[in-house]
N, C-alpha and C positions, 0 to 999 in steps of 0.2 A: 454179689451173690455168694461170695465165699463164707459168709456168716450163716448162710443156710435158711435165712428167715424170709418170711412172705412180704412182698412188697406190694402196696395198694396205692394207687394214685390215679388221678383223672387227667386226661389231656384231650386235645382236640385233634380230629383227624379230617382230611379231605377225602371224600368218596369219589369214586370214578366220575360221577356226573357233576362234580364240582361242589356239592353241598358240603358243609362243615357239620360234623357231629361231635358230640361229646361222649367219650367212653370212659368207662371205670376199667382199669388195668390191674388185674391181680397176677402177680409173677412170683414164681419160686424156683430156686435152682434144682436142677436134675443131677444126680449123683450116680456115679458108677458103683460096683460092689466095693470098691476100695475107698469110697468117699470122696473121690475127686469129682469136682464140678465138670459136667460134660455138655451142659446145655441149660436151657431155661424153658419152664412150662409157663405160658401166659394164656390168661382168659380175658377176653375184652367183651364188655357188655355195653351196649348202646344205651346211654342214660339221657339221650338228648331231650326226649319228652319229659322226664322227670325233672331236668334242669329248667326247661321252660315253664313247667308247672310251679316249681319253687319260685322262680323269677316273678311270675304272674301273681302268686300269693304274696310275695314280698311287696310287690307294686300295690296290690289291693289293700294290704294291711297299712302301708303308708298313706294311701289315699283316704281310707276310713279314719285312720288316726288323725289325720289332717282336719277332716270334717268334724270329728268329735272334739278335738282340742281347740277349735275355733268356733263351735257352736255357742250360741248365746243360752240355748236351753241347756239344762243340766242333764247329762246322759250318764247312767249308771248301770252297772250289772251286779248281780248278786248270784251266789251259788244256791243250791237247793236247801241250805241251812240258813239262808237269809244273810250270809256274810258278804259285804262288799267285795267285789273282785276288780272293779274299775269304777272311777268317777271322773268326770270331765273337770278341767280347771274352772269352768264357769260357775262351779259351786261356790267359789269364793265371792263372787259378785251377789249371788242370791242369799247365801247363808252366812258368809263372813269367815268360814273355815277354809284353810288351804285344802287342796285335794288330799294331802297326806293326813292332815287332822280329820277330814271327813271319813277317810278310809278307816281310820282307828275307832269310829263310832259304831255302835250297834244299830240295827233298824229301830229298836225300842227307843234309843237316844235320838234318832233322826227325827222321828214322828211325834206329835203329841199323842198321848195315850189313846184318845178316841180315834185318831187317824191311823195308829198302828193297828188297833183292834179291827177297823174297817178294812185295812189293807190285807191282814191276816185272814179275814173272812173271805175276801175275794181270792186269795191264794188257795184256801181250802176248797172253794168252789171250783176253781180252775184245775186243781189237782184231781178232783172227782171227775171232771169232764175229761180230762187227759187219760185217766185210769180206765174210763169207759170207751176210750178209743175215738172220741169226738172232738179232740182237740185239732190242732193243725199250726203249720208255721206261720200262717198269716193272721191267726186269731189274736186279738188284743182287747183290752178293756180300759175304759177311761174312768178315772175317779178324781172327785175334788177333795184334796186332803190339806193338812196343815204340817208344815216342817218346823222344827225349832232351829232358830238362828243362834249363832254364837254368843250373841248378846242376850240370849234367853227370850227374845220376842219370837212370835210365830209369824209365819208367812203362808198364806194360802197358795196352793199350786194345783194345777190340773196335771194329773200323772197318767201317762199311758203305759200300760204294763202289757208284756208279752213274753212268752217263753223263748229262751234260747235253746236250740235243739241240736243234738248231735246228727251226724249223717244218716242215722237210721230213723230219725225223727223223734228219739226220746228226749224229754225235757231234762236239761242239765242246768238251767239258770233262768 
């Protein structure tokens, strides 16, 4: 405390009823008019619910990553500019690209020209529906398209497209 700096740390406390809570402790020294440390001012904030939510999120992410990483279907996400943000390892079996190689490709490179045009037309239609307020988190569309394999051949796929939305329901991917 003699350094006069703010100390911030987390620790666990036992409440009177025996339950354990996690608190964030912010402490700083109290000094008299001569600059001598005479005490400490601490603020404890119960962050138990936040810690539980963080752990639940971590477990959920682990669970969904496990599913995505082991699915035989190719799962991918793109941002609103059609840049890949994730692609599952199963892309290697389908297209011959590693996930890293597939991530480096554009959507135009991934689809045949006809399939890309068809996918972009669907995207435009869905953006219109979203802008008119008629979209929804469960709305999806299925298209038959062709993807370009690493060896240059094409493979027909059934693609299920849906928007990824932020907590307010705005499409973000």
